[in-house]
C-alpha positions as CSV (number, residue, x, y, z in Angstrom):
1,X,8.0,-8.5,25.0
2,X,5.0,-10.5,26.3
3,X,2.8,-12.6,23.9
4,X,-0.1,-10.4,24.8
5,X,1.8,-7.3,23.8
6,X,2.9,-9.0,20.5
7,X,-0.7,-9.9,19.7
8,X,-1.9,-6.4,20.5
9,X,0.7,-4.8,18.3
10,X,-0.3,-7.2,15.4
11,X,-3.9,-6.2,15.9
12,X,-3.1,-2.5,15.9
13,X,-1.1,-2.9,12.7
14,X,-3.9,-4.8,11.0
15,X,-6.4,-2.1,12.1
16,X,-4.2,0.5,10.5
17,X,-4.1,-1.6,7.3
18,X,-7.9,-1.6,7.2
19,X,-8.0,2.0,5.8
20,X,-5.8,1.0,2.9
21,X,-7.9,-2.1,2.3
22,X,-11.0,0.1,1.9
23,X,-9.0,2.4,-0.5
24,X,-7.9,-0.7,-2.4
25,X,-11.5,-1.9,-2.8
26,X,-12.3,1.5,-4.3
27,X,-9.6,0.9,-7.0
28,X,-6.5,2.5,-5.5
29,X,-3.7,0.2,-6.5
30,X,-1.1,1.9,-4.4
31,X,-3.2,1.1,-1.3
32,X,-3.2,-2.5,-2.4
33,X,0.6,-2.5,-2.3
34,X,0.5,-1.2,1.3
35,X,-2.1,-3.9,2.2
36,X,0.2,-6.6,0.8
37,X,3.1,-5.1,2.8
38,X,1.0,-5.1,6.0
39,X,-0.1,-8.7,5.4
40,X,3.6,-9.8,5.0
41,X,4.4,-8.0,8.2
42,X,1.5,-9.7,9.9
43,X,2.7,-13.1,8.7
44,X,6.1,-12.4,10.2
45,X,4.6,-11.2,13.4
46,X,2.4,-14.3,13.7
47,X,5.4,-16.5,13.2
48,X,7.3,-14.6,15.9
49,X,4.3,-15.1,18.3
50,X,4.2,-18.8,17.5
51,X,7.9,-19.2,18.2
52,X,7.6,-17.3,21.5
53,X,4.7,-19.4,22.6
54,X,6.5,-22.6,21.6
55,X,9.6,-21.5,23.6
56,X,7.5,-20.6,26.6
57,X,5.9,-24.1,26.4
58,X,9.3,-25.8,26.2
59,X,10.8,-23.9,29.2
């Protein structure tokens, strides 16, 4: 997968989490759990992107 595609996928997933963030701000604690899960996934995706870019740089 290209770095561009990886970044776009991450953006799409964060945009999906935005709806749950709005619900969380209104007091929905279950939505907060989904936001935390999405943030953990974003953290992992960001690390994968960093590794890919580093590998591309070194090759």
